[in-house]
N, C-alpha and C positions, 0 to 999 in steps of 0.2 A: 925302616918301613918296608913292608912286603908289597911289591908291585907285581901284578899279573897281566899277562897278555890276554886278549879276548878269548883265544882258544883255550888257554889254561883255565880261565874263569868259567867258560862254558862247560868244560869237562868236570870241574869241581862242583858245579851246580847239579850235575847229574847224580852226584853222590852226597847231596844234602847242603852244600854251601848256599848262601843266600846273597843275591844281589840287592843292595839297597841303593835305589836311585835317589840322589840328593838334589836333582834339578828343582828349581823353584816352580811353584804352580803356575805363575804368570808366564812361564816359558812354554807352557803347553806340553802335551804329550802326543804330538803327531806321530813320532816314532818311539816305540818302547821295546825294551829287551823282552824277547820271547824265550824265557828259560824256565826251568822247573819252579824255582823259588825266587820271586821278585817282590820287594816291598818298596813303597814310596815314602820318603821322609825328607822334605826339603831341608837343606843345610840350615837355613835361618831358624826353622822350627827345632831342629836338633840342638842348636846352640842355646836358644831361648828357653826351651823346656827341658825338664829332666827326663829324657827319653831313656827307657830301660831296654836295651837290646839284649836278645838272648846270647848267651856265651857258649852254648853247646855246639854250635855250628860255626864254620868260618863265615864271616861277614865280609862281602866284597863291595866296597863303595864305588859308585859310578855316577857319572854325569855326562855332559855333552862331549868334553874332550879330556877330562882327567884333572882339571885344575881344582874345582870345588870338592871333588871327591878326595883329593889329597889333603885339603884342609880338614875334611871330616875325619879322616884317619888320624891326622895329627892331633885333632881335638880329643878324639876318643882315647888315643894312646896316653895323652896327658891325664885322662880321667880313669886310667887303670885297665882299659880293654887291651887284650893281647891277641885274640883270635880274629884279627882284622887285616884287610888288604885293600889296596887301591887298584882299580882297573885302569891300566895305561891306555890313554887315547879315547876313553869313554865310548859312547854309542857310535861316534864317527868311525873309530877303528873297528868296532864290533861289526858295523855294516860293511866296511871295506873288506873285512875278512870273510864275508859271506855268511855270517852267523844269523840265526833267525831273528826277525823283527816282527812286531805287531805294528801295522801302519793304518792309521785312520784315513782311509781314502776319501772320506767325506770332507776333509779339510784340504785346502790347497796351499802350497808354499809358493812364494815368489820373492824376488829380491835379487840383488847383485851377487850375493855370496851363496854358493851351492851348499855350504855346510850349515845353513840356517835350519834349525830344528823346531821352529815354532811357526804357527800360521800367521798370515797377514791378510786381512780382508782387502779385497780390491774395491776401489772407490768407483 
């Protein structure tokens, strides 16, 4: 399995690679990758449906911390895809490395864990 650091992924995106964010919709998209080519396809949808991904460009699978994206890469490799990679550390490492993010400032995060990437409404 090919694993990429956030900086490697960002540079590859400048040259046509595509980040595919596999976070589930219920997790929300408070923080999103701000790169040239980003697609959203939840892992559950990818597995349940016959999604046909392009094979002309490198596909870099990403999530919050790199766990579900690894599952996506393994699943696709088993189904014949070869031009695929996993983003190590997901959007958490992407942000730590100072790479660009789209942040929905209209939503507010709270909770005990600073790595939470979805919103929680205050009561």
